[in-house]
N, C-alpha and C positions, 0 to 999 in steps of 0.2 A: 471949577466952583469958587464962588467967592466966601471967604470968611465971614462977610455978615449974615449970609444966608444961612449959616451953621449957627452963627448966635440968636438968628430969629426962632429955629427952628428949636433950641435948646431954652430958649424965652418960653415960647409957647408949653414945651415940655414939662418945664419946671411951675406955672402957672396953675396947669391942670394938673399934676401932680399933687399940689398946695390945696387946691380947692375939692378935689377926690378924696384927700384925707379929711378936711374939713366935714364934708357932707358924709362920709362914713362913720364919721364920730358921732354925728349927730343922728344916725340912723336913716339918714335918707339915701340908700344902698340905688336907688331907679335914678335918682338925679346925678350923683355918683357915676354911674356908669354913662348917662347922656351926656355929662361933661367931659368923658375919655373921647367919647364918639364925637364931640364936636371938636376937640383938640385934634384928633387923628383928621378931622375933614379941612381943618385951618390949614395945618401941615402939607395935605394933598395939594389945595390949593395956593400954596405959596410955588411948592415945586413943579406946580403945573407949568408956569413959565420956562422952566429950567429944561424940562420934560422937550417942550417945542422947539426950545435952542438946541437940546442934543439931537432931535431928527432932522433940523433942519441943517445942521452940520453934517450929519452924517448922509444926508441928501446930496450936499453940494460937493461933498468929498468922494461920493460914486457916481457924481454926475446922474442923476436917475431923472431931473427935469430939465 
């Protein structure tokens, strides 16, 4: 796992946390929840490539194809 990936995930988390706090203070709790959900989806999309790589490695190690 690359260090850059961890930094990307941390950056998304920090941005989402700040936007979430600002929206909560303004009384826009629905938008804060949607922002959190969007952050989770973005992180999952970033991790999707790594998960694919993991399954490919597992497949080649156990010679499944």
